[in-house]
PyMOL CGO cylinders between C-alpha atoms (Angstrom):
from pymol import cmd
from pymol.cgo import CYLINDER

trace = [
    CYLINDER, -27.38, -27.20, 73.88, -29.56, -27.85, 70.82, 0.3, 1, 1, 1, 1, 1, 1,
    CYLINDER, -29.56, -27.85, 70.82, -29.87, -24.22, 69.59, 0.3, 1, 1, 1, 1, 1, 1,
    CYLINDER, -29.87, -24.22, 69.59, -26.09, -23.75, 69.66, 0.3, 1, 1, 1, 1, 1, 1,
    CYLINDER, -26.09, -23.75, 69.66, -25.44, -27.08, 67.93, 0.3, 1, 1, 1, 1, 1, 1,
    CYLINDER, -25.44, -27.08, 67.93, -28.02, -26.23, 65.28, 0.3, 1, 1, 1, 1, 1, 1,
    CYLINDER, -28.02, -26.23, 65.28, -26.50, -22.80, 64.67, 0.3, 1, 1, 1, 1, 1, 1,
    CYLINDER, -26.50, -22.80, 64.67, -23.10, -24.39, 64.12, 0.3, 1, 1, 1, 1, 1, 1,
    CYLINDER, -23.10, -24.39, 64.12, -24.60, -26.72, 61.53, 0.3, 1, 1, 1, 1, 1, 1,
    CYLINDER, -24.60, -26.72, 61.53, -26.14, -23.77, 59.69, 0.3, 1, 1, 1, 1, 1, 1,
    CYLINDER, -26.14, -23.77, 59.69, -22.84, -21.85, 59.47, 0.3, 1, 1, 1, 1, 1, 1,
    CYLINDER, -22.84, -21.85, 59.47, -20.79, -22.35, 56.31, 0.3, 1, 1, 1, 1, 1, 1,
    CYLINDER, -20.79, -22.35, 56.31, -17.29, -22.53, 57.74, 0.3, 1, 1, 1, 1, 1, 1,
    CYLINDER, -17.29, -22.53, 57.74, -15.77, -21.50, 54.40, 0.3, 1, 1, 1, 1, 1, 1,
    CYLINDER, -15.77, -21.50, 54.40, -17.36, -18.06, 54.17, 0.3, 1, 1, 1, 1, 1, 1,
    CYLINDER, -17.36, -18.06, 54.17, -19.15, -17.47, 57.49, 0.3, 1, 1, 1, 1, 1, 1,
    CYLINDER, -19.15, -17.47, 57.49, -22.56, -17.22, 55.84, 0.3, 1, 1, 1, 1, 1, 1,
    CYLINDER, -22.56, -17.22, 55.84, -25.66, -19.24, 56.67, 0.3, 1, 1, 1, 1, 1, 1,
    CYLINDER, -25.66, -19.24, 56.67, -26.38, -22.31, 54.57, 0.3, 1, 1, 1, 1, 1, 1,
    CYLINDER, -26.38, -22.31, 54.57, -30.06, -21.44, 54.11, 0.3, 1, 1, 1, 1, 1, 1,
    CYLINDER, -30.06, -21.44, 54.11, -32.35, -18.42, 54.38, 0.3, 1, 1, 1, 1, 1, 1,
    CYLINDER, -32.35, -18.42, 54.38, -32.54, -16.52, 57.64, 0.3, 1, 1, 1, 1, 1, 1,
    CYLINDER, -32.54, -16.52, 57.64, -36.26, -17.20, 58.18, 0.3, 1, 1, 1, 1, 1, 1,
    CYLINDER, -36.26, -17.20, 58.18, -35.72, -20.97, 58.06, 0.3, 1, 1, 1, 1, 1, 1,
    CYLINDER, -35.72, -20.97, 58.06, -32.72, -20.68, 60.37, 0.3, 1, 1, 1, 1, 1, 1,
    CYLINDER, -32.72, -20.68, 60.37, -34.66, -18.63, 62.92, 0.3, 1, 1, 1, 1, 1, 1,
    CYLINDER, -34.66, -18.63, 62.92, -37.70, -20.93, 62.88, 0.3, 1, 1, 1, 1, 1, 1,
    CYLINDER, -37.70, -20.93, 62.88, -35.51, -24.00, 63.33, 0.3, 1, 1, 1, 1, 1, 1,
    CYLINDER, -35.51, -24.00, 63.33, -33.57, -22.33, 66.16, 0.3, 1, 1, 1, 1, 1, 1,
    CYLINDER, -33.57, -22.33, 66.16, -36.84, -21.37, 67.86, 0.3, 1, 1, 1, 1, 1, 1,
    CYLINDER, -36.84, -21.37, 67.86, -37.90, -25.00, 67.58, 0.3, 1, 1, 1, 1, 1, 1,
    CYLINDER, -37.90, -25.00, 67.58, -34.63, -26.06, 69.20, 0.3, 1, 1, 1, 1, 1, 1,
    CYLINDER, -34.63, -26.06, 69.20, -35.21, -23.64, 72.08, 0.3, 1, 1, 1, 1, 1, 1,
    CYLINDER, -35.21, -23.64, 72.08, -38.71, -25.02, 72.50, 0.3, 1, 1, 1, 1, 1, 1,
    CYLINDER, -38.71, -25.02, 72.50, -37.43, -28.61, 72.65, 0.3, 1, 1, 1, 1, 1, 1,
    CYLINDER, -37.43, -28.61, 72.65, -34.93, -27.55, 75.33, 0.3, 1, 1, 1, 1, 1, 1,
    CYLINDER, -34.93, -27.55, 75.33, -37.72, -25.92, 77.35, 0.3, 1, 1, 1, 1, 1, 1,
    CYLINDER, -37.72, -25.92, 77.35, -39.81, -29.09, 77.15, 0.3, 1, 1, 1, 1, 1, 1,
    CYLINDER, -39.81, -29.09, 77.15, -36.82, -31.24, 78.08, 0.3, 1, 1, 1, 1, 1, 1,
    CYLINDER, -36.82, -31.24, 78.08, -36.10, -28.96, 81.05, 0.3, 1, 1, 1, 1, 1, 1,
    CYLINDER, -36.10, -28.96, 81.05, -39.60, -29.58, 82.40, 0.3, 1, 1, 1, 1, 1, 1,
    CYLINDER, -39.60, -29.58, 82.40, -40.41, -25.86, 82.41, 0.3, 1, 1, 1, 1, 1, 1,
    CYLINDER, -40.41, -25.86, 82.41, -42.84, -26.04, 79.49, 0.3, 1, 1, 1, 1, 1, 1,
    CYLINDER, -42.84, -26.04, 79.49, -45.32, -28.82, 78.71, 0.3, 1, 1, 1, 1, 1, 1,
    CYLINDER, -45.32, -28.82, 78.71, -48.54, -29.44, 76.82, 0.3, 1, 1, 1, 1, 1, 1,
    CYLINDER, -48.54, -29.44, 76.82, -51.85, -28.68, 78.49, 0.3, 1, 1, 1, 1, 1, 1,
    CYLINDER, -51.85, -28.68, 78.49, -54.19, -31.59, 79.37, 0.3, 1, 1, 1, 1, 1, 1,
    CYLINDER, -54.19, -31.59, 79.37, -55.71, -31.43, 75.88, 0.3, 1, 1, 1, 1, 1, 1,
    CYLINDER, -55.71, -31.43, 75.88, -52.27, -31.85, 74.31, 0.3, 1, 1, 1, 1, 1, 1,
    CYLINDER, -52.27, -31.85, 74.31, -52.74, -28.92, 71.94, 0.3, 1, 1, 1, 1, 1, 1,
    CYLINDER, -52.74, -28.92, 71.94, -51.11, -25.92, 73.61, 0.3, 1, 1, 1, 1, 1, 1,
    CYLINDER, -51.11, -25.92, 73.61, -47.80, -25.42, 75.38, 0.3, 1, 1, 1, 1, 1, 1,
    CYLINDER, -47.80, -25.42, 75.38, -47.65, -23.63, 78.71, 0.3, 1, 1, 1, 1, 1, 1,
    CYLINDER, -47.65, -23.63, 78.71, -45.26, -22.97, 81.58, 0.3, 1, 1, 1, 1, 1, 1,
    CYLINDER, -45.26, -22.97, 81.58, -45.65, -25.66, 84.23, 0.3, 1, 1, 1, 1, 1, 1,
    CYLINDER, -45.65, -25.66, 84.23, -42.55, -24.92, 86.33, 0.3, 1, 1, 1, 1, 1, 1,
    CYLINDER, -42.55, -24.92, 86.33, -41.43, -21.29, 86.87, 0.3, 1, 1, 1, 1, 1, 1,
    CYLINDER, -41.43, -21.29, 86.87, -38.14, -22.27, 88.52, 0.3, 1, 1, 1, 1, 1, 1,
    CYLINDER, -38.14, -22.27, 88.52, -35.41, -20.07, 86.95, 0.3, 1, 1, 1, 1, 1, 1,
    CYLINDER, -35.41, -20.07, 86.95, -33.05, -21.69, 84.45, 0.3, 1, 1, 1, 1, 1, 1,
    CYLINDER, -33.05, -21.69, 84.45, -29.30, -21.10, 84.53, 0.3, 1, 1, 1, 1, 1, 1,
    CYLINDER, -29.30, -21.10, 84.53, -29.06, -20.63, 80.78, 0.3, 1, 1, 1, 1, 1, 1,
    CYLINDER, -29.06, -20.63, 80.78, -29.96, -16.98, 79.98, 0.3, 1, 1, 1, 1, 1, 1,
    CYLINDER, -29.96, -16.98, 79.98, -31.36, -17.76, 76.53, 0.3, 1, 1, 1, 1, 1, 1,
    CYLINDER, -31.36, -17.76, 76.53, -33.74, -20.39, 77.87, 0.3, 1, 1, 1, 1, 1, 1,
    CYLINDER, -33.74, -20.39, 77.87, -34.75, -18.25, 80.84, 0.3, 1, 1, 1, 1, 1, 1,
    CYLINDER, -34.75, -18.25, 80.84, -35.54, -15.29, 78.59, 0.3, 1, 1, 1, 1, 1, 1,
    CYLINDER, -35.54, -15.29, 78.59, -37.49, -17.63, 76.31, 0.3, 1, 1, 1, 1, 1, 1,
    CYLINDER, -37.49, -17.63, 76.31, -39.66, -18.94, 79.17, 0.3, 1, 1, 1, 1, 1, 1,
    CYLINDER, -39.66, -18.94, 79.17, -40.72, -15.36, 79.87, 0.3, 1, 1, 1, 1, 1, 1,
    CYLINDER, -40.72, -15.36, 79.87, -42.30, -15.19, 76.40, 0.3, 1, 1, 1, 1, 1, 1,
    CYLINDER, -42.30, -15.19, 76.40, -44.93, -17.73, 77.44, 0.3, 1, 1, 1, 1, 1, 1,
    CYLINDER, -44.93, -17.73, 77.44, -47.42, -15.27, 78.89, 0.3, 1, 1, 1, 1, 1, 1,
    CYLINDER, -47.42, -15.27, 78.89, -50.26, -17.69, 78.10, 0.3, 1, 1, 1, 1, 1, 1,
    CYLINDER, -50.26, -17.69, 78.10, -50.77, -21.19, 76.65, 0.3, 1, 1, 1, 1, 1, 1,
    CYLINDER, -50.77, -21.19, 76.65, -50.07, -21.26, 72.91, 0.3, 1, 1, 1, 1, 1, 1,
    CYLINDER, -50.07, -21.26, 72.91, -49.98, -23.68, 70.02, 0.3, 1, 1, 1, 1, 1, 1,
    CYLINDER, -49.98, -23.68, 70.02, -46.54, -24.88, 68.82, 0.3, 1, 1, 1, 1, 1, 1,
    CYLINDER, -46.54, -24.88, 68.82, -46.62, -22.67, 65.72, 0.3, 1, 1, 1, 1, 1, 1,
    CYLINDER, -46.62, -22.67, 65.72, -47.36, -19.58, 67.80, 0.3, 1, 1, 1, 1, 1, 1,
    CYLINDER, -47.36, -19.58, 67.80, -44.65, -20.56, 70.27, 0.3, 1, 1, 1, 1, 1, 1,
    CYLINDER, -44.65, -20.56, 70.27, -42.12, -20.86, 67.44, 0.3, 1, 1, 1, 1, 1, 1,
    CYLINDER, -42.12, -20.86, 67.44, -43.16, -17.48, 66.07, 0.3, 1, 1, 1, 1, 1, 1,
    CYLINDER, -43.16, -17.48, 66.07, -42.86, -15.94, 69.54, 0.3, 1, 1, 1, 1, 1, 1,
    CYLINDER, -42.86, -15.94, 69.54, -39.46, -17.50, 70.26, 0.3, 1, 1, 1, 1, 1, 1,
    CYLINDER, -39.46, -17.50, 70.26, -37.78, -16.72, 66.94, 0.3, 1, 1, 1, 1, 1, 1,
    CYLINDER, -37.78, -16.72, 66.94, -37.48, -12.99, 67.63, 0.3, 1, 1, 1, 1, 1, 1,
    CYLINDER, -37.48, -12.99, 67.63, -33.73, -12.24, 67.97, 0.3, 1, 1, 1, 1, 1, 1,
    CYLINDER, -33.73, -12.24, 67.97, -33.05, -15.96, 68.48, 0.3, 1, 1, 1, 1, 1, 1,
    CYLINDER, -33.05, -15.96, 68.48, -30.26, -16.04, 65.87, 0.3, 1, 1, 1, 1, 1, 1,
    CYLINDER, -30.26, -16.04, 65.87, -28.43, -13.11, 67.47, 0.3, 1, 1, 1, 1, 1, 1,
    CYLINDER, -28.43, -13.11, 67.47, -28.93, -14.52, 70.97, 0.3, 1, 1, 1, 1, 1, 1,
    CYLINDER, -28.93, -14.52, 70.97, -27.66, -17.99, 70.06, 0.3, 1, 1, 1, 1, 1, 1,
    CYLINDER, -27.66, -17.99, 70.06, -24.71, -16.51, 68.17, 0.3, 1, 1, 1, 1, 1, 1,
    CYLINDER, -24.71, -16.51, 68.17, -23.89, -14.34, 71.19, 0.3, 1, 1, 1, 1, 1, 1,
    CYLINDER, -23.89, -14.34, 71.19, -23.78, -17.42, 73.43, 0.3, 1, 1, 1, 1, 1, 1,
    CYLINDER, -23.78, -17.42, 73.43, -21.47, -19.19, 70.97, 0.3, 1, 1, 1, 1, 1, 1,
    CYLINDER, -21.47, -19.19, 70.97, -19.29, -16.08, 70.86, 0.3, 1, 1, 1, 1, 1, 1,
    CYLINDER, -19.29, -16.08, 70.86, -19.22, -16.00, 74.66, 0.3, 1, 1, 1, 1, 1, 1,
    CYLINDER, -19.22, -16.00, 74.66, -17.97, -19.60, 74.64, 0.3, 1, 1, 1, 1, 1, 1,
    CYLINDER, -17.97, -19.60, 74.64, -15.23, -18.70, 72.16, 0.3, 1, 1, 1, 1, 1, 1,
    CYLINDER, -15.23, -18.70, 72.16, -16.66, -20.97, 69.46, 0.3, 1, 1, 1, 1, 1, 1,
    CYLINDER, -16.66, -20.97, 69.46, -17.80, -18.30, 66.98, 0.3, 1, 1, 1, 1, 1, 1,
    CYLINDER, -17.80, -18.30, 66.98, -16.80, -14.72, 66.22, 0.3, 1, 1, 1, 1, 1, 1,
    CYLINDER, -16.80, -14.72, 66.22, -19.54, -12.49, 64.81, 0.3, 1, 1, 1, 1, 1, 1,
    CYLINDER, -19.54, -12.49, 64.81, -18.37, -9.90, 62.27, 0.3, 1, 1, 1, 1, 1, 1,
    CYLINDER, -18.37, -9.90, 62.27, -20.31, -7.23, 60.35, 0.3, 1, 1, 1, 1, 1, 1,
    CYLINDER, -20.31, -7.23, 60.35, -20.45, -7.39, 56.56, 0.3, 1, 1, 1, 1, 1, 1,
    CYLINDER, -20.45, -7.39, 56.56, -22.37, -5.75, 53.73, 0.3, 1, 1, 1, 1, 1, 1,
    CYLINDER, -22.37, -5.75, 53.73, -24.60, -7.43, 51.16, 0.3, 1, 1, 1, 1, 1, 1,
    CYLINDER, -24.60, -7.43, 51.16, -24.12, -5.85, 47.72, 0.3, 1, 1, 1, 1, 1, 1,
    CYLINDER, -24.12, -5.85, 47.72, -21.96, -3.33, 49.49, 0.3, 1, 1, 1, 1, 1, 1,
    CYLINDER, -21.96, -3.33, 49.49, -25.04, -1.70, 51.00, 0.3, 1, 1, 1, 1, 1, 1,
    CYLINDER, -25.04, -1.70, 51.00, -27.19, -3.83, 53.29, 0.3, 1, 1, 1, 1, 1, 1,
    CYLINDER, -27.19, -3.83, 53.29, -25.78, -4.67, 56.73, 0.3, 1, 1, 1, 1, 1, 1,
    CYLINDER, -25.78, -4.67, 56.73, -25.43, -8.37, 57.56, 0.3, 1, 1, 1, 1, 1, 1,
    CYLINDER, -25.43, -8.37, 57.56, -23.28, -10.61, 59.73, 0.3, 1, 1, 1, 1, 1, 1,
    CYLINDER, -23.28, -10.61, 59.73, -20.63, -13.24, 59.21, 0.3, 1, 1, 1, 1, 1, 1,
    CYLINDER, -20.63, -13.24, 59.21, -20.10, -16.08, 61.68, 0.3, 1, 1, 1, 1, 1, 1,
    CYLINDER, -20.10, -16.08, 61.68, -16.47, -17.12, 61.86, 0.3, 1, 1, 1, 1, 1, 1,
    CYLINDER, -16.47, -17.12, 61.86, -15.83, -20.50, 63.45, 0.3, 1, 1, 1, 1, 1, 1,
    CYLINDER, -15.83, -20.50, 63.45, -13.06, -19.97, 66.02, 0.3, 1, 1, 1, 1, 1, 1,
    CYLINDER, -13.06, -19.97, 66.02, -13.20, -23.39, 67.70, 0.3, 1, 1, 1, 1, 1, 1,
    CYLINDER, -13.20, -23.39, 67.70, -13.11, -25.96, 64.92, 0.3, 1, 1, 1, 1, 1, 1,
    CYLINDER, -13.11, -25.96, 64.92, -12.96, -28.83, 67.42, 0.3, 1, 1, 1, 1, 1, 1,
    CYLINDER, -12.96, -28.83, 67.42, -16.39, -28.00, 68.84, 0.3, 1, 1, 1, 1, 1, 1,
    CYLINDER, -16.39, -28.00, 68.84, -17.97, -27.21, 65.47, 0.3, 1, 1, 1, 1, 1, 1,
    CYLINDER, -17.97, -27.21, 65.47, -16.39, -30.25, 63.83, 0.3, 1, 1, 1, 1, 1, 1,
    CYLINDER, -16.39, -30.25, 63.83, -17.57, -32.49, 66.64, 0.3, 1, 1, 1, 1, 1, 1,
    CYLINDER, -17.57, -32.49, 66.64, -21.17, -31.42, 66.15, 0.3, 1, 1, 1, 1, 1, 1,
    CYLINDER, -21.17, -31.42, 66.15, -20.98, -31.83, 62.38, 0.3, 1, 1, 1, 1, 1, 1,
    CYLINDER, -20.98, -31.83, 62.38, -19.40, -35.27, 62.70, 0.3, 1, 1, 1, 1, 1, 1,
    CYLINDER, -19.40, -35.27, 62.70, -21.94, -36.56, 65.23, 0.3, 1, 1, 1, 1, 1, 1,
    CYLINDER, -21.94, -36.56, 65.23, -24.97, -35.36, 63.27, 0.3, 1, 1, 1, 1, 1, 1,
    CYLINDER, -24.97, -35.36, 63.27, -23.48, -36.22, 59.89, 0.3, 1, 1, 1, 1, 1, 1,
    CYLINDER, -23.48, -36.22, 59.89, -22.90, -39.84, 60.87, 0.3, 1, 1, 1, 1, 1, 1,
    CYLINDER, -22.90, -39.84, 60.87, -26.62, -40.15, 61.61, 0.3, 1, 1, 1, 1, 1, 1,
    CYLINDER, -26.62, -40.15, 61.61, -27.71, -38.14, 58.56, 0.3, 1, 1, 1, 1, 1, 1,
    CYLINDER, -27.71, -38.14, 58.56, -25.72, -40.45, 56.27, 0.3, 1, 1, 1, 1, 1, 1,
    CYLINDER, -25.72, -40.45, 56.27, -26.94, -43.59, 58.01, 0.3, 1, 1, 1, 1, 1, 1,
    CYLINDER, -26.94, -43.59, 58.01, -23.65, -44.67, 59.59, 0.3, 1, 1, 1, 1, 1, 1,
    CYLINDER, -23.65, -44.67, 59.59, -25.29, -44.97, 63.01, 0.3, 1, 1, 1, 1, 1, 1,
    CYLINDER, -25.29, -44.97, 63.01, -28.67, -44.59, 64.64, 0.3, 1, 1, 1, 1, 1, 1,
    CYLINDER, -28.67, -44.59, 64.64, -30.07, -41.39, 66.08, 0.3, 1, 1, 1, 1, 1, 1,
    CYLINDER, -30.07, -41.39, 66.08, -30.21, -40.49, 69.75, 0.3, 1, 1, 1, 1, 1, 1,
    CYLINDER, -30.21, -40.49, 69.75, -32.31, -37.74, 71.33, 0.3, 1, 1, 1, 1, 1, 1,
    CYLINDER, -32.31, -37.74, 71.33, -29.80, -35.02, 70.45, 0.3, 1, 1, 1, 1, 1, 1,
    CYLINDER, -29.80, -35.02, 70.45, -28.97, -35.96, 66.86, 0.3, 1, 1, 1, 1, 1, 1,
    CYLINDER, -28.97, -35.96, 66.86, -32.55, -37.02, 66.17, 0.3, 1, 1, 1, 1, 1, 1,
    CYLINDER, -32.55, -37.02, 66.17, -33.87, -33.64, 67.32, 0.3, 1, 1, 1, 1, 1, 1,
    CYLINDER, -33.87, -33.64, 67.32, -31.32, -31.73, 65.24, 0.3, 1, 1, 1, 1, 1, 1,
    CYLINDER, -31.32, -31.73, 65.24, -32.03, -33.68, 62.05, 0.3, 1, 1, 1, 1, 1, 1,
    CYLINDER, -32.03, -33.68, 62.05, -35.77, -33.40, 62.62, 0.3, 1, 1, 1, 1, 1, 1,
    CYLINDER, -35.77, -33.40, 62.62, -35.43, -29.60, 62.84, 0.3, 1, 1, 1, 1, 1, 1,
    CYLINDER, -35.43, -29.60, 62.84, -33.24, -29.45, 59.73, 0.3, 1, 1, 1, 1, 1, 1,
    CYLINDER, -33.24, -29.45, 59.73, -35.80, -31.58, 57.92, 0.3, 1, 1, 1, 1, 1, 1,
    CYLINDER, -35.80, -31.58, 57.92, -38.61, -29.27, 59.06, 0.3, 1, 1, 1, 1, 1, 1,
    CYLINDER, -38.61, -29.27, 59.06, -37.02, -26.37, 57.14, 0.3, 1, 1, 1, 1, 1, 1,
    CYLINDER, -37.02, -26.37, 57.14, -35.85, -28.57, 54.21, 0.3, 1, 1, 1, 1, 1, 1,
    CYLINDER, -35.85, -28.57, 54.21, -32.20, -27.90, 54.94, 0.3, 1, 1, 1, 1, 1, 1,
    CYLINDER, -32.20, -27.90, 54.94, -30.57, -31.32, 55.47, 0.3, 1, 1, 1, 1, 1, 1,
    CYLINDER, -30.57, -31.32, 55.47, -29.13, -31.40, 51.94, 0.3, 1, 1, 1, 1, 1, 1,
    CYLINDER, -29.13, -31.40, 51.94, -27.94, -27.80, 52.37, 0.3, 1, 1, 1, 1, 1, 1,
    CYLINDER, -27.94, -27.80, 52.37, -26.09, -28.57, 55.59, 0.3, 1, 1, 1, 1, 1, 1,
    CYLINDER, -26.09, -28.57, 55.59, -24.59, -31.89, 54.44, 0.3, 1, 1, 1, 1, 1, 1,
    CYLINDER, -24.59, -31.89, 54.44, -23.31, -32.64, 50.94, 0.3, 1, 1, 1, 1, 1, 1,
    CYLINDER, -23.31, -32.64, 50.94, -25.20, -35.49, 49.34, 0.3, 1, 1, 1, 1, 1, 1,
    CYLINDER, -25.20, -35.49, 49.34, -28.01, -36.42, 47.01, 0.3, 1, 1, 1, 1, 1, 1,
    CYLINDER, -28.01, -36.42, 47.01, -31.02, -34.28, 47.89, 0.3, 1, 1, 1, 1, 1, 1,
    CYLINDER, -31.02, -34.28, 47.89, -33.56, -37.08, 47.45, 0.3, 1, 1, 1, 1, 1, 1,
    CYLINDER, -33.56, -37.08, 47.45, -31.57, -39.59, 49.49, 0.3, 1, 1, 1, 1, 1, 1,
    CYLINDER, -31.57, -39.59, 49.49, -30.81, -37.08, 52.24, 0.3, 1, 1, 1, 1, 1, 1,
    CYLINDER, -30.81, -37.08, 52.24, -34.43, -35.99, 52.50, 0.3, 1, 1, 1, 1, 1, 1,
    CYLINDER, -34.43, -35.99, 52.50, -35.69, -39.59, 52.59, 0.3, 1, 1, 1, 1, 1, 1,
    CYLINDER, -35.69, -39.59, 52.59, -33.21, -40.50, 55.33, 0.3, 1, 1, 1, 1, 1, 1,
    CYLINDER, -33.21, -40.50, 55.33, -34.09, -37.37, 57.35, 0.3, 1, 1, 1, 1, 1, 1,
    CYLINDER, -34.09, -37.37, 57.35, -37.80, -38.14, 57.07, 0.3, 1, 1, 1, 1, 1, 1,
    CYLINDER, -37.80, -38.14, 57.07, -37.17, -41.65, 58.42, 0.3, 1, 1, 1, 1, 1, 1,
    CYLINDER, -37.17, -41.65, 58.42, -35.11, -40.26, 61.30, 0.3, 1, 1, 1, 1, 1, 1,
    CYLINDER, -35.11, -40.26, 61.30, -37.78, -37.67, 62.13, 0.3, 1, 1, 1, 1, 1, 1,
    CYLINDER, -37.78, -37.67, 62.13, -40.31, -40.50, 62.44, 0.3, 1, 1, 1, 1, 1, 1,
    CYLINDER, -40.31, -40.50, 62.44, -37.95, -42.79, 64.36, 0.3, 1, 1, 1, 1, 1, 1,
    CYLINDER, -37.95, -42.79, 64.36, -38.02, -44.13, 67.91, 0.3, 1, 1, 1, 1, 1, 1,
    CYLINDER, -38.02, -44.13, 67.91, -34.96, -42.32, 69.24, 0.3, 1, 1, 1, 1, 1, 1,
    CYLINDER, -34.96, -42.32, 69.24, -36.75, -40.58, 72.12, 0.3, 1, 1, 1, 1, 1, 1,
    CYLINDER, -36.75, -40.58, 72.12, -39.23, -41.45, 74.84, 0.3, 1, 1, 1, 1, 1, 1,
    CYLINDER, -39.23, -41.45, 74.84, -42.91, -41.24, 74.00, 0.3, 1, 1, 1, 1, 1, 1,
    CYLINDER, -42.91, -41.24, 74.00, -43.57, -37.90, 75.69, 0.3, 1, 1, 1, 1, 1, 1,
    CYLINDER, -43.57, -37.90, 75.69, -40.53, -36.24, 74.11, 0.3, 1, 1, 1, 1, 1, 1,
    CYLINDER, -40.53, -36.24, 74.11, -41.37, -37.84, 70.75, 0.3, 1, 1, 1, 1, 1, 1,
    CYLINDER, -41.37, -37.84, 70.75, -44.86, -36.34, 70.74, 0.3, 1, 1, 1, 1, 1, 1,
    CYLINDER, -44.86, -36.34, 70.74, -43.48, -32.94, 71.76, 0.3, 1, 1, 1, 1, 1, 1,
    CYLINDER, -43.48, -32.94, 71.76, -40.84, -33.00, 69.02, 0.3, 1, 1, 1, 1, 1, 1,
    CYLINDER, -40.84, -33.00, 69.02, -43.44, -34.00, 66.41, 0.3, 1, 1, 1, 1, 1, 1,
    CYLINDER, -43.44, -34.00, 66.41, -45.67, -31.11, 67.45, 0.3, 1, 1, 1, 1, 1, 1,
    CYLINDER, -45.67, -31.11, 67.45, -42.76, -28.67, 67.46, 0.3, 1, 1, 1, 1, 1, 1,
    CYLINDER, -42.76, -28.67, 67.46, -41.64, -29.95, 64.04, 0.3, 1, 1, 1, 1, 1, 1,
    CYLINDER, -41.64, -29.95, 64.04, -45.14, -29.27, 62.71, 0.3, 1, 1, 1, 1, 1, 1,
    CYLINDER, -45.14, -29.27, 62.71, -45.02, -25.82, 64.31, 0.3, 1, 1, 1, 1, 1, 1,
    CYLINDER, -45.02, -25.82, 64.31, -41.69, -25.03, 62.64, 0.3, 1, 1, 1, 1, 1, 1,
    CYLINDER, -41.69, -25.03, 62.64, -43.03, -26.18, 59.25, 0.3, 1, 1, 1, 1, 1, 1,
    CYLINDER, -43.03, -26.18, 59.25, -46.16, -24.04, 59.66, 0.3, 1, 1, 1, 1, 1, 1,
    CYLINDER, -46.16, -24.04, 59.66, -44.22, -20.99, 60.83, 0.3, 1, 1, 1, 1, 1, 1,
    CYLINDER, -44.22, -20.99, 60.83, -41.77, -21.32, 57.92, 0.3, 1, 1, 1, 1, 1, 1,
    CYLINDER, -41.77, -21.32, 57.92, -44.60, -21.63, 55.41, 0.3, 1, 1, 1, 1, 1, 1,
    CYLINDER, -44.60, -21.63, 55.41, -46.36, -18.61, 56.91, 0.3, 1, 1, 1, 1, 1, 1,
    CYLINDER, -46.36, -18.61, 56.91, -43.16, -16.55, 56.77, 0.3, 1, 1, 1, 1, 1, 1,
    CYLINDER, -43.16, -16.55, 56.77, -42.60, -17.55, 53.12, 0.3, 1, 1, 1, 1, 1, 1,
    CYLINDER, -42.60, -17.55, 53.12, -46.16, -16.62, 52.20, 0.3, 1, 1, 1, 1, 1, 1,
    CYLINDER, -46.16, -16.62, 52.20, -45.84, -13.26, 53.94, 0.3, 1, 1, 1, 1, 1, 1,
    CYLINDER, -45.84, -13.26, 53.94, -42.56, -12.60, 52.11, 0.3, 1, 1, 1, 1, 1, 1,
    CYLINDER, -42.56, -12.60, 52.11, -44.12, -13.37, 48.72, 0.3, 1, 1, 1, 1, 1, 1,
    CYLINDER, -44.12, -13.37, 48.72, -47.14, -11.22, 49.51, 0.3, 1, 1, 1, 1, 1, 1,
    CYLINDER, -47.14, -11.22, 49.51, -44.85, -8.36, 50.40, 0.3, 1, 1, 1, 1, 1, 1,
]
cmd.load_cgo(trace, "trace")
């Protein structure tokens, strides 16, 4: 599932910390959840193509996605949907990875005072498989498909491709931008991903502005 794959990419397997700031991680994860909801057919754009709404209330087997559908109490723009879905998304995705035996979540302290969490990779085969598949596309060794294209597009939306994969920042960003604009998905999915990408960018910028104001 995209949110779990994305979370694995964000985890630094050497120290269990996240490779970028928590706000960017949560916005990107919310975007991944939103893409999954669109792909599932439960959520779609309204006739005007501007707001997302629930179009199929059939329950989903995945608890994270089902709980996320419930947050759509009315049609909303992609940015608002990302902001609505990011609440507790990191903890919920990490809990699903922990339930699968892929990650172990451990408490830690920042500066010996502030509570935080470490994410220990316990199944290196799964985590390594995700990193290999996405890395091959990020470095241009093969073309993107719907899964890898979506993941790189979300990483690009929060300016984290060069933080997740070692390489020249300019080259990595250029390649990610090309992938984000590529033809690796059907037209309907492509438009949805573009809108969600824009929503993630807007939500991240709004969160950064709020943080600076505070």
